[in-house]
C-alpha positions as CSV (number, residue, x, y, z in Angstrom):
1,M,0.0,0.0,0.0
2,S,1.3,3.4,-0.9
3,A,1.2,6.2,1.6
4,V,-1.3,8.9,1.1
5,K,-0.1,12.4,1.9
6,V,-2.6,14.9,3.1
7,S,-2.7,18.3,4.7
8,F,-4.8,18.6,7.8
9,P,-7.6,21.2,8.0
10,E,-8.3,22.7,11.4
11,A,-11.3,21.2,13.2
12,P,-14.5,23.1,12.2
13,A,-15.1,26.1,14.5
14,A,-17.8,24.8,16.9
15,T,-19.7,28.1,17.2
16,H,-22.9,26.7,15.7
17,A,-24.5,23.3,15.3
18,L,-22.4,21.6,12.7
19,E,-24.0,19.7,9.8
20,E,-23.2,16.0,9.5
21,P,-21.1,16.4,6.3
22,E,-18.9,18.9,8.2
23,L,-18.4,16.5,11.1
24,L,-17.5,13.6,8.9
25,E,-15.3,15.6,6.7
26,Y,-13.1,16.6,9.6
27,M,-13.1,13.1,11.1
28,Y,-12.1,11.5,7.8
29,S,-9.5,14.2,7.0
30,Y,-6.7,12.4,8.7
31,R,-7.8,8.9,9.7
32,P,-7.6,7.0,6.4
33,A,-4.2,8.5,5.6
34,Y,-3.0,7.6,9.1
35,Y,-4.0,4.0,8.8
36,R,-2.5,3.7,5.3
37,D,0.9,4.9,6.6
38,L,0.5,2.8,9.8
39,I,-0.1,-0.4,7.7
40,E,2.7,0.5,5.3
41,N,5.1,1.0,8.2
42,F,4.1,-2.4,9.6
43,F,5.0,-4.1,6.4
44,A,8.3,-2.1,6.1
45,T,9.3,-3.4,9.6
46,H,8.0,-6.9,8.9
47,P,9.4,-7.7,5.5
48,G,8.4,-11.4,5.7
49,N,4.7,-10.5,5.9
50,A,2.6,-10.4,2.8
51,F,-0.7,-9.8,4.6
52,L,-2.2,-8.9,8.0
53,S,-3.2,-11.9,10.1
54,V,-6.3,-11.7,12.3
55,E,-4.1,-11.2,15.4
56,E,-2.0,-8.5,13.8
57,E,-5.1,-6.6,12.7
58,E,-6.3,-6.2,16.3
59,N,-3.5,-3.8,17.1
60,L,-3.5,-2.0,13.7
61,T,-7.0,-1.7,12.2
62,S,-9.4,-2.2,15.1
63,Q,-11.0,1.1,16.0
64,H,-13.5,0.1,18.7
65,Y,-12.9,-0.8,22.3
66,F,-11.4,-4.2,23.4
67,G,-10.8,-5.3,19.8
68,H,-11.7,-8.8,18.9
69,A,-13.0,-9.6,22.4
70,A,-15.8,-7.1,21.8
71,A,-16.6,-8.7,18.4
72,R,-16.6,-12.1,19.9
73,N,-19.0,-10.9,22.6
74,A,-21.3,-9.6,19.9
75,L,-21.4,-13.0,18.2
76,Q,-22.2,-14.7,21.5
77,V,-25.0,-12.3,22.2
78,L,-26.4,-12.7,18.7
79,G,-26.5,-16.5,19.2
80,L,-23.8,-17.3,16.6
81,L,-21.5,-18.9,19.2
82,N,-22.3,-21.7,21.5
83,A,-22.2,-21.4,25.3
84,D,-18.6,-22.6,25.3
85,G,-17.6,-20.0,22.8
86,T,-17.3,-22.3,19.8
87,P,-19.0,-21.3,16.6
88,V,-22.5,-22.6,15.8
89,T,-21.8,-24.6,12.6
90,E,-25.3,-26.0,11.9
91,G,-28.0,-24.0,10.3
92,P,-28.9,-22.2,7.1
93,P,-26.7,-19.6,5.4
94,V,-26.5,-16.3,7.2
95,S,-26.0,-12.7,6.1
96,I,-24.5,-10.1,8.4
97,L,-24.4,-6.3,8.1
98,D,-21.4,-4.5,9.6
99,A,-22.7,-1.0,9.8
100,G,-20.0,1.7,9.9
101,S,-17.4,-1.0,9.2
102,G,-14.3,1.3,9.0
103,L,-11.3,-0.8,7.9
104,G,-13.3,-4.0,8.1
105,S,-11.5,-5.7,11.0
106,V,-14.8,-6.8,12.6
107,S,-16.1,-8.2,9.3
108,R,-12.9,-10.2,8.6
109,F,-12.9,-11.4,12.2
110,I,-16.5,-12.6,12.0
111,A,-15.8,-14.4,8.7
112,D,-12.7,-16.0,10.3
113,V,-14.6,-17.2,13.4
114,L,-17.5,-18.5,11.4
115,R,-15.3,-20.0,8.7
116,E,-17.1,-23.4,8.9
117,R,-20.5,-21.7,8.3
118,E,-21.9,-20.4,5.0
119,V,-21.9,-16.7,5.8
120,S,-21.7,-13.4,4.0
121,V,-20.6,-10.3,5.8
122,W,-21.4,-6.9,4.2
123,A,-18.9,-4.3,5.4
124,V,-20.6,-1.0,4.8
125,D,-19.0,2.4,5.4
126,I,-19.8,5.9,4.2
127,N,-16.2,6.7,3.5
128,H,-14.7,5.4,0.2
129,E,-11.1,5.7,1.5
130,Y,-11.9,3.4,4.4
131,T,-13.6,1.0,2.0
132,S,-10.6,1.0,-0.4
133,I,-8.1,0.2,2.4
134,A,-10.4,-2.4,3.8
135,R,-10.8,-4.1,0.4
136,E,-7.0,-4.2,-0.1
137,I,-6.5,-5.8,3.3
138,T,-9.2,-8.4,2.6
139,R,-7.9,-9.2,-0.9
140,A,-4.4,-9.8,0.4
141,R,-5.4,-12.6,2.7
142,P,-4.4,-15.9,1.3
143,D,-6.9,-18.1,3.1
144,G,-10.4,-18.9,1.9
145,A,-12.2,-17.3,4.9
146,Y,-12.5,-14.0,3.0
147,R,-12.9,-15.3,-0.5
148,G,-16.0,-16.2,-2.5
149,G,-18.1,-13.3,-1.3
150,R,-17.7,-14.0,2.4
151,V,-16.7,-10.4,3.1
152,I,-18.1,-7.8,0.7
153,H,-16.9,-4.2,1.1
154,V,-19.4,-1.4,0.1
155,T,-19.3,2.4,0.3
156,D,-22.9,3.4,1.0
157,D,-25.0,5.7,3.2
158,L,-27.2,3.6,5.4
159,L,-29.6,6.5,5.9
160,E,-30.5,6.1,2.2
161,P,-28.8,3.0,0.8
162,L,-28.1,3.3,-3.0
163,V,-25.4,0.7,-3.5
164,L,-26.7,-2.3,-1.5
165,P,-29.0,-4.6,-3.5
166,R,-32.6,-3.5,-3.1
167,A,-33.8,-7.0,-2.2
168,L,-31.0,-7.7,0.2
169,R,-32.2,-8.4,3.8
170,F,-29.9,-9.4,6.6
171,D,-30.2,-11.9,9.4
172,Y,-27.9,-10.0,11.7
173,A,-26.4,-6.5,12.0
174,V,-23.5,-5.2,14.1
175,S,-22.1,-1.8,14.7
176,F,-19.3,-0.7,16.9
177,L,-18.9,3.0,17.9
178,A,-20.2,4.3,14.6
179,F,-23.7,5.5,15.2
180,L,-22.6,8.3,17.6
181,H,-21.4,10.2,14.4
182,V,-24.9,10.0,12.9
183,V,-27.2,13.0,13.4
184,E,-30.5,11.5,12.0
185,K,-30.7,8.5,14.3
186,E,-34.4,7.9,13.8
187,K,-33.9,7.8,10.1
188,L,-30.9,5.4,10.6
189,F,-32.8,2.9,12.7
190,G,-35.8,3.1,10.4
191,S,-33.4,2.1,7.5
192,L,-31.8,-0.7,9.5
193,A,-35.3,-2.0,10.4
194,Q,-35.9,-2.2,6.6
195,L,-32.6,-3.9,6.0
196,L,-33.1,-6.6,8.6
197,K,-35.4,-9.6,8.1
198,P,-38.3,-9.9,10.5
199,G,-36.8,-11.5,13.6
200,G,-33.3,-10.3,12.6
201,R,-31.0,-9.5,15.4
202,M,-28.9,-6.4,15.9
203,F,-25.9,-5.7,18.3
204,I,-24.7,-2.1,18.9
205,E,-21.9,-0.5,20.9
206,D,-22.5,3.3,21.1
207,Y,-22.2,6.4,23.2
208,V,-25.1,7.8,25.3
209,R,-25.7,10.8,27.5
210,P,-25.5,9.4,31.0
211,H,-28.0,11.9,32.5
212,A,-31.5,13.1,31.7
213,G,-30.7,16.7,31.2
214,P,-29.1,18.4,28.2
215,L,-25.4,18.6,27.7
216,A,-23.7,21.8,28.9
217,P,-23.1,24.0,25.9
218,A,-19.3,23.8,26.2
219,D,-19.4,20.0,26.4
220,A,-21.7,19.9,23.4
221,L,-19.2,21.9,21.4
222,I,-16.3,19.7,22.4
223,L,-18.3,16.6,21.3
224,E,-19.0,18.3,17.9
225,R,-15.5,19.6,17.3
226,D,-13.3,16.7,18.6
227,V,-15.5,13.6,18.5
228,S,-17.7,14.4,15.5
229,C,-20.8,13.8,17.6
230,S,-23.6,16.4,17.6
231,V,-26.6,14.3,18.9
232,L,-26.2,12.2,22.0
233,S,-29.3,10.4,23.3
234,S,-29.8,9.2,26.9
235,T,-30.4,5.5,27.4
236,P,-34.2,5.9,27.8
237,E,-34.3,8.0,24.7
238,Y,-32.3,5.4,22.8
239,L,-34.7,2.7,24.0
240,E,-37.7,4.7,22.8
241,L,-36.0,5.4,19.5
242,L,-35.5,1.7,18.8
243,Q,-39.0,0.8,19.9
244,D,-40.5,3.5,17.6
245,T,-38.6,2.2,14.6
246,G,-39.6,-1.4,14.7
247,F,-37.4,-3.1,17.2
248,G,-38.3,-5.2,20.3
249,N,-36.8,-7.6,22.9
250,I,-34.3,-4.8,23.6
251,K,-31.5,-5.4,26.2
252,I,-29.1,-2.7,27.2
253,E,-25.9,-3.1,29.1
254,D,-24.2,-0.1,30.6
255,M,-20.5,0.1,29.8
256,T,-19.8,3.5,31.1
257,E,-17.4,2.6,33.9
258,V,-15.6,-0.1,31.9
259,W,-15.1,2.2,28.9
260,G,-14.1,5.1,31.1
261,T,-11.2,3.0,32.5
262,Y,-10.4,1.7,29.0
263,T,-10.3,5.2,27.4
264,A,-8.1,6.5,30.2
265,Q,-5.6,3.7,29.8
266,R,-5.7,4.1,26.0
267,A,-4.9,7.8,26.2
268,D,-1.9,7.1,28.5
269,A,-0.6,4.3,26.2
270,F,-1.0,6.5,23.2
271,H,1.1,9.3,24.8
272,K,3.9,6.8,25.3
273,K,3.5,5.4,21.8
274,I,3.9,8.9,20.2
275,Q,6.9,9.7,22.3
276,A,8.6,6.7,20.8
277,M,7.8,7.8,17.2
278,P,10.3,9.6,15.1
279,R,9.3,13.0,13.9
280,G,7.6,12.9,10.5
281,H,4.3,12.4,8.7
282,L,3.1,9.4,10.7
283,R,3.7,11.2,14.0
284,D,1.9,14.3,12.8
285,M,-1.2,12.2,12.0
286,A,-0.9,10.3,15.3
287,E,-1.0,13.6,17.2
288,K,-4.5,14.1,15.8
289,F,-5.5,10.8,17.4
290,L,-3.8,11.9,20.6
291,Q,-6.1,14.9,20.8
292,F,-9.1,12.7,20.1
293,N,-8.1,10.1,22.7
294,D,-7.4,12.7,25.4
295,V,-10.8,14.4,24.8
296,V,-12.7,11.1,24.9
297,A,-11.0,10.0,28.1
298,E,-11.8,13.3,29.7
299,L,-15.4,13.2,28.6
300,F,-15.9,9.8,30.2
301,Q,-14.0,10.8,33.4
302,R,-16.2,13.9,33.8
303,G,-19.4,12.0,33.2
304,V,-20.3,13.8,30.0
305,V,-20.6,10.6,28.0
306,G,-21.5,7.1,28.8
307,G,-21.5,3.8,26.8
308,V,-23.9,1.0,26.1
309,R,-24.1,-2.4,24.5
310,I,-27.5,-3.0,22.9
311,F,-29.2,-6.1,21.7
312,A,-32.5,-5.7,19.7
313,E,-34.7,-7.8,17.4
314,R,-36.5,-6.6,14.3
315,L,-40.2,-7.1,14.9
């Protein structure tokens, strides 16, 4: 993979409610280029490697909390793993939507874990650069777990899907820390309800507002500017939103304390990682992530944001 050189715009001035395209434009202004250079640097320092293994991906391309352990938990909750953690191998073919798939690490992990099952994982992200990188990583894998349509990468907007086949309906959907960037959540969940088969199951990890009242204006601006999040629902509001858009049997697990500890530790570790980096393009991009990680850790520590894991079924 060749490195992509970009110049970094300043974060949008958060003096007004930002539109969703502005939020996403800033978030995507440095992340794809950072990951391209990070992956290229990995191959440069590991000349014997021709592809990223599942284990190597966890430290390079996974953008959610707790890496593969979180994805494995989702498979367990969705009923795709047995009680002992082994994959369910019996049953009809299954289709899985990975909504906001980023670099595709979750999609490839699912395909790998369920390698003995007939499964298709549709990795859908709104950013074409992420999709391009994800597709390159998938195609480089030599094993059959990702071949034959088991992982399909698509650039599409799930609010109004134009690329996904119109007749396609999924048995399962997963999303990890992607929906917090979506402004029109009611429209999003209405679309997901249409994309899932009746009885289809969905697993989400997302941010919530941990209190009933509105965010302080200063905190709302920080979320917009640094986290690309301008709408943050409380847990009861999230529950009502899912119910109103066609979901039931909803179970919500609060992850605020666990994620608060995780984000604090991640921020500390990233400071040490950057200090060990030589000056240059990769370090410049990493410092953007440093700001993001510090802000997120602070927001959790101050009780501004919380986290949830959600299971829901399409009625």
